[in-house]
C-alpha positions as CSV (number, residue, x, y, z in Angstrom):
1,K,290.6,-141.2,-0.1
2,E,288.5,-141.5,3.0
3,L,288.4,-143.9,5.9
4,Y,285.2,-144.4,7.9
5,F,285.0,-146.1,11.3
6,R,282.0,-146.9,13.4
7,P,282.6,-147.8,17.1
8,Q,280.4,-150.7,18.5
9,E,278.3,-148.1,20.2
10,P,278.4,-144.2,20.2
11,V,281.0,-142.8,22.5
12,P,281.2,-139.4,24.3
13,L,283.1,-136.6,22.4
14,R,286.1,-136.6,24.9
15,E,286.5,-140.4,24.4
16,A,286.2,-140.1,20.6
17,V,289.0,-137.5,20.6
18,E,291.2,-139.8,22.7
19,M,290.4,-142.7,20.3
20,A,291.4,-140.6,17.3
21,R,294.8,-139.8,18.9
22,D,295.5,-143.2,20.3
23,K,293.8,-145.8,18.1
24,F,294.3,-144.0,14.8
25,T,297.7,-142.6,15.9
26,I,296.9,-139.1,14.8
27,V,299.5,-136.8,16.2
28,M,297.7,-133.7,17.7
29,P,298.8,-130.9,20.0
30,D,297.5,-131.0,23.6
31,P,294.8,-129.8,24.1
32,V,293.0,-130.9,20.9
33,L,290.7,-128.2,19.5
34,V,287.4,-129.3,18.0
35,K,284.8,-127.2,16.1
36,Q,281.1,-128.0,15.8
37,V,280.1,-128.2,12.2
38,S,277.1,-129.3,10.1
39,Y,278.0,-132.2,7.8
40,Q,275.6,-133.9,5.3
41,G,272.6,-132.6,7.2
42,G,273.8,-133.8,10.5
43,Q,275.9,-132.6,13.5
44,A,279.6,-133.2,13.6
45,W,282.8,-132.1,15.3
46,E,285.9,-131.3,13.3
47,L,289.4,-131.7,14.7
48,Q,291.3,-128.5,14.2
49,N,294.8,-128.4,12.8
50,P,295.2,-132.0,11.7
51,P,298.7,-133.2,10.6
52,D,299.7,-132.6,7.0
53,Y,299.0,-136.2,6.0
54,L,295.3,-135.7,6.8
55,A,292.9,-133.3,5.1
56,R,290.0,-133.5,7.6
57,V,288.9,-135.5,10.6
58,L,285.2,-135.4,11.4
59,L,283.5,-137.0,14.4
60,L,279.8,-137.5,13.5
61,A,277.3,-137.2,16.3
62,D,274.3,-139.4,17.0
63,E,271.1,-137.2,16.8
64,E,269.5,-138.8,19.9
65,T,272.4,-139.0,22.3
66,G,274.9,-136.4,20.9
67,N,277.6,-139.1,21.3
68,I,280.0,-139.8,18.4
69,K,278.7,-142.6,16.1
70,R,281.2,-142.4,13.2
71,F,284.8,-141.2,12.5
72,D,285.4,-139.8,9.0
73,I,289.1,-139.4,8.1
74,H,289.8,-137.6,4.8
75,F,293.2,-137.8,3.1
76,P,294.5,-135.1,0.8
77,R,294.6,-135.8,-2.9
78,P,298.0,-137.1,-4.1
79,K,300.1,-134.7,-6.1
């Protein structure tokens, strides 16, 4: 399962990380570590060490501004 969210307008990386923690209630250690990755031919940031109930959290960057345009939250497969 996956959840995709697009903010009304692209947001800076720092604000996107705060949104992931606060709006989606993702419990992350402080400071949150992110890693720059390539995803589907584009630029993205991956939150490191997500909680067990999440498989992956990606923040996809807008090519023009570098700001975050989409949140991709991936859940692990059920057992």
